[in-house]
C-alpha positions in Angstrom: -33.5 -33.8 -33.8 -32.7 -33.6 -37.5 -31.1 -30.2 -37.0 -28.8 -31.7 -34.3 -27.9 -34.6 -36.6 -26.9 -32.2 -39.4 -24.8 -30.1 -37.0 -23.1 -33.3 -35.8 -22.4 -34.5 -39.4 -21.2 -31.3 -41.0 -19.8 -29.2 -38.1 -16.1 -28.6 -38.1 -16.1 -27.2 -34.6 -17.0 -28.2 -31.1 -17.6 -26.1 -28.1 -17.1 -26.5 -24.3 -18.3 -24.2 -21.5 -15.5 -23.4 -19.1 -14.7 -21.2 -16.1 -11.5 -19.3 -16.3 -10.1 -18.3 -12.9 -7.5 -15.6 -12.9 -5.6 -13.4 -10.4 -4.4 -9.9 -11.1 -1.1 -9.8 -9.3 0.9 -6.7 -10.1 1.4 -3.9 -12.6 4.9 -2.3 -12.9 4.2 1.2 -14.1 8.0 1.9 -14.4 7.6 5.4 -12.9 7.5 6.8 -9.4 3.9 8.0 -9.1 1.8 8.5 -6.0 -1.7 8.5 -7.6 -4.3 5.9 -7.1 -4.7 3.2 -9.8 -7.3 0.5 -10.4 -7.4 -2.3 -13.0 -10.7 -3.3 -14.7 -11.4 -6.2 -17.0 -14.0 -7.3 -19.5 -14.7 -10.6 -21.2 -17.9 -10.7 -23.3 -20.7 -9.7 -21.0 -18.6 -10.3 -17.9 -16.6 -7.6 -16.3 -15.0 -6.6 -13.0 -12.4 -4.3 -11.3 -9.8 -4.3 -8.6 -9.8 -1.9 -5.6 -7.7 1.2 -5.8 -4.1 0.9 -4.9 -1.0 3.2 -4.7 2.4 2.2 -6.2 5.3 1.3 -4.0 8.6 1.8 -6.0 6.6 1.9 -9.2 4.8 -1.4 -8.5 1.1 -1.7 -8.1 0.2 -4.7 -6.1 -3.4 -6.0 -6.4 -3.4 -9.8 -5.9 -7.1 -9.9 -6.4 -8.8 -13.1 -7.8 -11.6 -13.2 -10.3 -13.5 -15.7 -12.5 -15.8 -15.7 -15.4 -17.5 -18.1 -17.9 -16.0 -18.6 -21.3 -17.1 -20.8 -24.2 -14.1 -22.4 -25.9 -14.4 -23.4 -29.6 -12.0 -26.2 -30.8 -11.4 -27.4 -34.3 -12.2 -31.1 -34.9 -9.5 -31.4 -37.5 -6.4 -30.0 -35.9 -7.6 -29.3 -32.4 -6.7 -25.6 -32.6 -8.6 -23.4 -30.2 -10.3 -20.3 -31.5 -9.1 -17.0 -29.9 -10.9 -15.8 -26.9 -9.8 -12.3 -25.7 -10.1 -10.7 -22.3 -9.3 -7.0 -22.1 -7.6 -5.3 -19.1 -7.6 -1.5 -18.6 -5.4 0.2 -16.1 -6.8 3.5 -14.9 -5.1 6.4 -13.1 -7.4 8.3 -10.8 -7.3 12.1 -11.2 -7.6 13.2 -7.6 -8.9 16.7 -8.5 -12.2 15.2 -9.8 -11.9 11.5 -9.0 -12.2 10.7 -12.7 -10.2 7.7 -14.1 -7.9 8.1 -17.1 -6.7 5.2 -19.1 -3.0 4.6 -18.3 -2.7 1.3 -20.0 -4.6 -1.3 -22.0 -4.0 -4.9 -23.1 -5.9 -7.7 -24.7 -4.9 -11.3 -23.7 -5.9 -14.4 -25.6 -7.3 -16.8 -23.0 -7.2 -19.8 -25.4 -3.4 -19.9 -24.7 -4.1 -21.2 -21.2 -6.9 -23.7 -22.1 -4.9 -26.9 -22.2 -2.5 -25.9 -19.3 -2.7 -28.4 -16.4 -1.6 -25.8 -13.8 -2.0 -22.2 -13.2 0.1 -20.1 -15.6 1.6 -16.8 -14.7 1.7 -14.3 -17.6 3.5 -11.0 -17.8 2.7 -8.7 -20.7 3.4 -5.1 -21.7 0.4 -2.8 -21.9 -0.5 -0.3 -24.6 0.0 3.2 -23.2 0.5 6.8 -24.2 3.6 6.9 -21.9 7.1 6.2 -23.0 7.6 3.6 -20.4 4.9 1.0 -20.9 3.3 -0.6 -17.8 3.8 -4.4 -17.5 1.0 -6.5 -16.0 1.4 -9.8 -14.3 -1.6 -12.1 -14.0 -2.2 -15.9 -13.6 -4.8 -18.0 -15.4 -6.3 -21.4 -14.9 -9.1 -23.1 -16.7 -11.8 -25.2 -15.1 -13.3 -27.4 -17.8 -16.9 -28.6 -17.6 -16.2 -31.7 -19.8 -19.5 -31.1 -21.6 -18.5 -30.8 -25.3 -21.0 -30.3 -28.1 -20.8 -29.5 -31.9 -21.4 -26.1 -33.3 -21.6 -24.4 -36.7 -19.0 -21.8 -37.5 -21.8 -19.2 -38.2 -22.9 -19.6 -34.6 -19.6 -18.7 -33.1 -19.8 -15.0 -32.1 -17.3 -12.8 -30.4 -17.9 -9.3 -29.0 -15.8 -6.6 -30.6 -13.5 -4.7 -28.4 -14.5 -1.0 -28.1 -12.1 1.8 -29.0 -11.0 4.2 -26.3 -11.2 7.8 -27.4 -8.1 10.0 -27.2 -9.5 12.2 -24.4 -10.0 9.1 -22.2 -6.2 8.3 -22.2 -3.9 9.6 -19.5 -1.0 11.4 -21.1 0.3 13.6 -18.3 4.0 13.5 -17.8 3.9 14.0 -14.0 1.4 13.6 -11.2 -1.6 15.9 -11.2 -0.6 19.1 -9.4 -3.6 18.9 -7.1 -2.4 15.5 -5.7 0.1 15.3 -2.9 3.2 13.3 -3.4 4.0 11.6 -0.1 7.4 10.4 -0.9 9.4 13.5 -1.8 11.1 16.0 0.4 9.2 18.4 2.6 7.6 20.6 -0.1 4.3 21.1 -2.2 3.6 20.9 -6.0 2.7 24.3 -7.4 4.8 24.2 -10.5 6.5 21.3 -12.0 10.1 21.0 -10.9 12.9 18.8 -12.2 12.3 16.0 -9.7 9.9 14.0 -11.8 12.1 14.2 -14.9 15.0 12.9 -12.8 12.9 10.0 -11.6 12.1 9.2 -15.2 15.7 9.5 -16.5 17.8 8.0 -13.8 17.8 4.3 -13.1 19.2 3.0 -9.8 21.5 0.1 -9.6 18.6 -1.9 -8.1 16.4 -1.2 -11.1 19.2 -2.4 -13.4 19.5 -5.5 -11.3 15.8 -6.2 -11.6 15.8 -5.7 -15.4 18.8 -7.9 -15.9 17.1 -10.7 -14.1 13.6 -10.3 -15.7 12.1 -13.1 -17.7 13.0 -13.3 -21.4 9.6 -14.7 -22.5 6.2 -13.3 -21.9 4.6 -16.6 -21.0 6.0 -18.9 -18.3 4.3 -21.6 -16.2 5.1 -21.1 -12.6 4.4 -23.3 -9.6 3.1 -21.1 -6.7 5.8 -22.5 -4.4 8.6 -23.4 -6.8 12.0 -22.1 -5.6 14.6 -21.3 -8.1 17.0 -24.0 -9.1 19.9 -22.2 -7.6 18.3 -22.4 -4.2 19.5 -25.9 -3.8 23.1 -24.7 -4.1 22.5 -22.2 -1.4 21.0 -24.6 1.2 24.4 -25.7 2.4 25.6 -22.1 2.5 28.6 -23.1 0.3 28.3 -20.3 -2.2 26.7 -17.8 0.1 24.5 -16.5 -2.7 22.2 -14.5 -0.5 20.4 -12.8 -3.4 19.4 -16.2 -4.9 17.8 -17.2 -1.6 15.8 -14.1 -1.2 14.8 -14.0 -4.9 13.3 -17.5 -4.5 11.5 -16.7 -1.2 10.2 -13.3 -2.4 8.8 -14.7 -5.6 6.2 -16.8 -3.7 2.7 -15.6 -2.8 2.7 -17.3 0.6 -0.5 -19.1 1.6 -2.0 -18.9 5.1 -0.4 -21.7 7.3 -2.4 -24.7 8.3 -2.2 -23.4 11.9 -1.4 -19.7 12.1 0.5 -17.9 14.8 -1.0 -14.8 16.4 0.3 -11.3 16.8 -2.5 -10.7 19.2 -5.8 -12.6 19.5 -7.5 -12.7 17.0 -5.1 -11.1 14.6 -2.8 -13.6 12.8 0.8 -13.1 11.7 0.7 -12.3 8.0 1.7 -15.5 6.0 5.0 -14.0 4.6 6.5 -13.2 8.1 7.7 -16.7 8.9 9.4 -17.5 5.6 11.0 -14.1 5.4 12.3 -13.9 9.0 13.5 -17.6 8.7 15.3 -16.6 5.5 17.0 -13.6 7.3 18.2 -16.0 10.0 19.3 -18.8 7.6 21.2 -16.4 5.3 23.3 -15.1 8.2 23.4 -11.7 6.7 23.1 -10.2 10.2 26.1 -12.2 11.4 29.2 -10.2 11.8 31.5 -12.7 10.1 29.2 -13.3 7.1 30.6 -11.8 3.7 28.0 -9.8 2.0 27.4 -8.9 -1.7 27.7 -5.3 -2.7 24.6 -3.3 -1.9 22.9 -6.5 -0.6 20.6 -4.7 1.9 19.4 -2.3 -0.9 18.8 -5.2 -3.3 16.8 -7.2 -0.7 14.7 -4.3 0.3 13.9 -3.5 -3.4 12.8 -7.1 -3.9 10.7 -7.0 -0.8 8.8 -3.9 -2.0 8.0 -5.6 -5.3 7.2 -9.0 -3.9 3.7 -10.4 -3.8 4.3 -11.5 -0.2 1.1 -13.5 0.3 -2.1 -14.5 -1.5 -4.5 -11.6 -1.8 -2.0 -9.3 -0.1 -3.8 -6.0 0.7 -2.0 -2.7 1.6 -2.9 -3.5 5.3 -1.3 -7.0 5.2 1.8 -5.6 3.4 2.2 -2.9 6.1 1.7 -5.3 9.0 4.2 -7.8 7.3 6.9 -5.1 7.1 6.2 -3.7 10.5 6.4 -7.1 12.3 9.5 -8.0 10.4 11.1 -4.7 11.5 10.2 -5.5 15.1 11.5 -9.1 14.9 14.8 -8.1 13.4 15.4 -5.5 16.1 14.1 -7.3 19.2 15.4 -10.8 18.5 19.1 -9.9 18.3 20.0 -11.6 21.6 17.8 -14.7 20.9 19.5 -15.4 17.5 22.9 -13.8 18.1 22.5 -11.1 15.5 25.1 -8.3 15.1 23.5 -5.1 16.3 25.5 -2.9 14.0 24.3 -4.8 10.9 20.8 -4.9 12.2 21.0 -1.1 12.7 22.3 -0.5 9.2 19.6 -2.6 7.7 16.8 -1.1 9.9 17.7 2.4 9.0 16.9 1.6 5.3 14.0 -0.7 6.2 12.2 1.8 8.3 11.7 4.0 5.2 10.0 1.1 3.5 7.8 0.5 6.5 6.8 4.2 6.5 6.0 4.0 2.8 3.8 1.0 3.3 2.0 2.7 6.2 1.3 5.7 4.0 0.1 3.5 1.2 -2.3 1.8 3.6 -3.6 5.0 5.1 -3.8 7.3 2.1 -6.9 5.8 0.5 -8.8 6.5 3.7 -8.4 10.2 3.1 -11.2 10.0 0.5 -13.6 9.8 3.4 -12.7 13.3 4.4 -13.2 15.1 1.1 -16.5 16.7 2.0 -15.1 17.9 5.3 -12.1 19.5 3.5 -14.5 21.4 1.2 -16.6 22.7 4.2 -13.4 23.6 6.1 -11.9 25.6 3.3 -15.1 27.3 2.4 -15.3 28.6 6.0 -19.1 28.8 5.7 -19.9 26.4 8.4 -20.0 26.9 12.2 -17.0 25.6 14.1 -19.2 23.1 16.0 -20.5 21.7 12.7 -17.0 21.3 11.3 -15.9 19.7 14.5 -18.7 17.2 14.4 -18.1 16.3 10.8 -14.3 15.9 11.4 -14.8 13.6 14.4 -17.4 11.6 12.5 -14.9 11.0 9.7 -12.2 10.0 12.2 -14.5 7.5 14.0 -15.4 6.0 10.6 -11.7 5.5 9.9 -11.1 4.0 13.3 -14.0 1.5 12.8 -12.5 0.4 9.6 -9.1 -0.5 11.2 -9.5 -4.0 12.6 -5.9 -4.1 14.0 -4.2 -4.8 17.3 -4.2 -1.6 19.4 -0.5 -0.6 19.1 -0.5 -1.2 15.3 -3.9 0.6 15.0 -2.4 3.6 16.8 0.5 3.8 14.4 -1.9 3.8 11.4 -4.0 6.6 13.0 -0.9 8.7 13.7 0.0 8.4 10.1 -3.6 9.2 9.0 -3.6 12.4 11.1 -0.3 13.5 9.6 -1.6 12.8 6.1 -4.8 14.7 6.9 -2.8 17.7 8.1 -0.8 17.7 4.8 -4.0 17.4 2.8 -5.5 20.5 4.5 -2.4 22.6 4.1 -2.0 21.6 0.4 -5.6 22.5 -0.3 -5.0 25.9 1.4 -2.1 26.8 -0.7 -3.7 25.4 -3.8 -6.5 27.9 -3.4 -4.9 31.3 -2.8 -8.2 33.1 -3.2 -9.2 31.6 0.2 -6.2 32.9 2.1 -7.9 35.8 3.9 -7.8 36.9 7.5 -11.5 36.2 8.0 -11.2 32.6 6.8 -8.0 32.1 8.9 -10.0 33.1 12.0 -12.5 30.3 11.4 -9.8 27.8 10.6 -7.9 28.8 13.7 -11.0 28.6 15.9 -11.7 25.1 14.5 -8.1 24.0 15.4 -8.5 25.3 18.9 -11.9 23.5 19.4 -10.4 20.3 17.9 -7.4 20.3 20.3 -9.8 20.7 23.2 -12.1 18.0 22.0 -9.3 15.6 21.3 -7.9 15.9 24.8 -11.4 15.4 26.2 -11.8 12.3 24.0 -8.5 11.0 25.3 -9.6 11.2 28.9 -13.0 9.5 28.1 -11.7 6.7 25.9 -11.5 4.1 28.6 -15.1 4.5 29.5 -16.1 3.4 26.0 -14.1 0.2 26.0 -17.2 -2.0 26.1 -18.7 -0.5 23.0 -16.6 -2.8 20.7 -16.9 -6.5 21.2 -15.1 -8.7 18.6 -16.4 -12.2 18.3 -13.6 -14.7 18.5 -15.8 -17.5 17.0 -14.1 -16.7 13.7 -10.9 -18.0 15.2 -10.8 -21.7 14.8 -9.4 -22.7 18.1 -10.7 -26.2 17.7 -8.3 -26.9 14.8 -6.7 -30.3 15.6 -3.3 -28.8 14.5 -3.6 -25.9 16.9 -0.9 -25.8 19.5 -1.7 -25.3 23.2 0.8 -22.5 23.7 -1.9 -20.0 23.9 -4.0 -21.9 26.5 -1.7 -21.1 29.5 -3.1 -17.6 29.9 -4.4 -16.1 33.1 -7.9 -14.6 33.1 -6.4 -11.2 33.4 -4.2 -11.7 30.3 -7.2 -13.0 28.3 -9.2 -10.0 29.4 -6.4 -7.6 28.2 -6.1 -9.4 24.9 -9.9 -9.2 24.2 -9.7 -5.4 24.5 -6.8 -4.9 22.1 -9.1 -3.7 19.3 -11.0 -1.1 21.3 -11.3 2.7 21.1 -8.1 4.7 20.7 -7.1 8.3 21.1 -7.2 9.9 17.7 -4.4 12.4 18.5 -1.2 12.3 16.6 1.5 11.5 19.1 4.7 13.2 18.4 6.5 11.8 21.4 6.6 15.2 23.0 6.7 15.6 26.7 4.8 18.8 26.8 1.2 17.8 26.0 -0.1 21.2 26.9 1.3 22.7 23.7 0.1 19.8 21.6 -1.7 20.4 18.3 -3.5 17.6 16.4 -3.0 19.2 12.9 0.1 21.3 13.4 0.8 22.3 9.8 -2.6 23.6 8.9 -3.0 25.1 12.4 0.2 27.1 12.0 -0.7 28.2 8.5 -3.9 29.7 10.0 -1.9 31.6 12.6 0.5 32.9 9.9 -2.4 34.4 7.9 -3.8 36.1 11.1 -0.4 37.4 12.1 0.9 38.2 8.6 1.4 42.0 9.2 3.5 41.3 12.3 5.6 38.5 10.7 6.2 40.8 7.6 7.7 43.4 9.9 9.4 41.1 12.4 10.2 37.9 10.4 12.1 36.3 13.3 8.8 35.6 15.2 7.9 33.1 12.5 10.1 30.5 14.2 7.8 30.7 17.3 4.5 31.0 15.4 5.2 28.2 12.9 8.1 25.9 14.0 6.8 23.0 11.8 6.6 25.0 8.5 9.5 25.7 6.2 10.3 29.3 5.3 9.3 28.8 1.7 5.7 27.9 2.8 5.6 30.8 5.2 6.7 33.1 2.4 4.0 31.8 0.1 1.3 32.5 2.6 2.6 36.0 3.3 2.7 36.8 -0.4 -0.7 35.4 -1.2 -2.8 36.4 1.8 -5.6 38.5 0.3 -6.8 41.8 1.8 -10.4 41.7 3.2 -12.6 43.9 5.4 -10.5 43.0 8.4 -7.0 43.2 7.0 -7.2 45.7 4.1 -3.5 46.1 3.1 -1.3 43.5 1.3 1.7 42.2 3.2 5.2 43.4 2.4 7.3 40.2 2.5 10.7 41.8 1.6 12.0 41.8 5.2 11.1 38.1 5.5 13.0 37.3 2.2 16.0 39.2 3.3 16.0 37.8 6.8 16.0 34.1 5.6 18.1 34.8 2.5 15.4 33.4 0.1 14.4 33.9 -3.5 11.3 36.0 -3.6 10.0 34.0 -6.6 11.1 30.6 -5.4 8.5 27.9 -6.1 7.0 25.4 -3.7 7.6 21.7 -4.0 5.7 19.0 -2.2 4.6 18.7 1.4 5.1 15.3 3.0 3.6 13.9 6.2 6.1 13.5 9.0 5.9 9.8 10.0 7.9 9.8 13.2 7.0 6.4 14.5 9.0 4.4 17.0 7.8 1.0 15.7 9.6 -0.9 18.4 7.0 0.5 20.9 4.6 -2.1 19.7 6.9 -5.0 20.6 5.8 -5.1 24.3 2.1 -5.4 23.2 2.3 -8.2 20.6 3.4 -11.8 20.7 6.9 -11.4 19.3 8.1 -14.9 20.4 5.2 -16.6 18.6 6.3 -15.7 15.1 7.3 -19.4 14.5 4.5 -21.1 16.3 2.7 -22.1 13.2 2.2 -25.2 11.1 3.1 -25.0 7.4 1.8 -27.0 4.5 3.9 -30.1 3.9 4.7 -29.0 0.3 6.0 -25.7 1.6 8.4 -27.4 4.0 9.4 -29.9 1.3 10.5 -27.1 -1.1 12.1 -24.9 1.6 13.4 -27.6 4.0 15.4 -25.1 6.1 12.1 -23.8 7.4 12.1 -26.9 9.7 15.0 -25.4 11.7 12.7 -22.7 13.0 9.5 -24.6 13.5 8.6 -26.2 16.8 8.9 -29.9 16.5 5.2 -30.4 17.3 4.1 -28.3 14.4 6.3 -29.8 11.6 3.7 -31.3 9.3 6.4 -33.0 7.2 7.2 -35.4 10.1 
């Protein structure tokens, strides 16, 4: 009691236990890299980390919330708050050994946000060994306990931040050569070419636009749904400032509506679909008589790629958002009187963005196949063992994809293409394995896989009852829920309840001749080239028939690097091949990319396209973006 009294009388400080809630939104790495990144944090004894993500147009999107306890020390005399640091470390994953390397680090003083009444968004440049420093955007909000007590200054302790050793930092100037860049032209990385340097040196007009409109200060309180001031000027469409409208809409991390609409039961429309499509319609940029700013489509698409889109926006939600928007823009031309030529011009650019988001969603799943790839390349397992392991991996991936059937099919097609690229890249990255004997095993596996895949396709429907998704998670008793879904026949309901069930794992290439179909065409053709290397060396023209999907530079690499073994003892003379195709014998390889040849409009007939607007938004959302009411059914306008 006496000790407490002394502290009260002589203490110059008081303490309060709080909880700080923060969300890691994005990190702009300012470079076009395709490696995986994760962000970890540490505050005292508390720590955490995000999931791994891949950058889209140099932007890493996390949108992951965290919280931790923190004790705040406040001076009684001047009410200053003692510094409380939280450390963030951005790690780049080396795909050759799955080891993280520190790409950026920053320490943030949490006491700056202690007295803020609302969540504060904070953008800060991180320490890095790279010339272009990454910039991290987070938001912080304190939850105070209200329990304040006195404390002596000698009791106020703070954990010292540890120093990161030099060997832990990432200092590479380009992506690891063992990783596959999925955004470059149809080539594979064996030696560094000038492509990465050009990406670093050249800035597009879009990047200049973004930089010129960036915030001047590091700290800026932001309301989650606060549109820019200039949006009011645009509401009457007097100035036709389209960029200002999309800038306001795309800065928002959209919350889930009070009553969501559904793509297919029980999968909801992503929260950003309604505000974005409503903005496309309101802006009239797809109307033939509407004047457009220079490079407007490019600017909008660049902003879309860097937008948070929705609260806790995963790679899956980002892909589905872009996919559904692509479908709506192309299928609702008649409904909203859109100019088809403008829609086509925009869609040609937008489809590339949809493809990139699909790859970003599917690429992390490749990690589940790493052991199979090692067994396949080693050629030390029986074909049946390899086949069983591959099919097990594919089923694991399918089970992870809780998507409507047509969208799930698009993701699986992309995954197959990425798997094919991964196998081929590993083949050419390990020339010592390029032997006739290994090629025989690889080719036998491909033949068995093709046969098994077609058998799986015929038996899929018999397994439809194996997967039963419980719709109890869908709150159909919500008093705000519309009755538009209730007028379904029993047959339609039965069809909707099977939309998540087993799918053919084959990669559809929209070819009519299914008899010549190959699940992994690139790696399959590479195996055939190794087996037929002597014939192709003498008659290079037959390469067009043996490997129609492979470029001549890849074929040449395989011919040059195939190693003699007990079956094929002599090295291959590739001079005729070089002469026939007019190539450079010492030409390097670039990067192989998956061929995403999806017709996304095929999904339109299997999803509820017309239901995009059958949702109920929060009153504050409609109040701040009043033009949304023009596209909401009258019965769901919560502002009325």
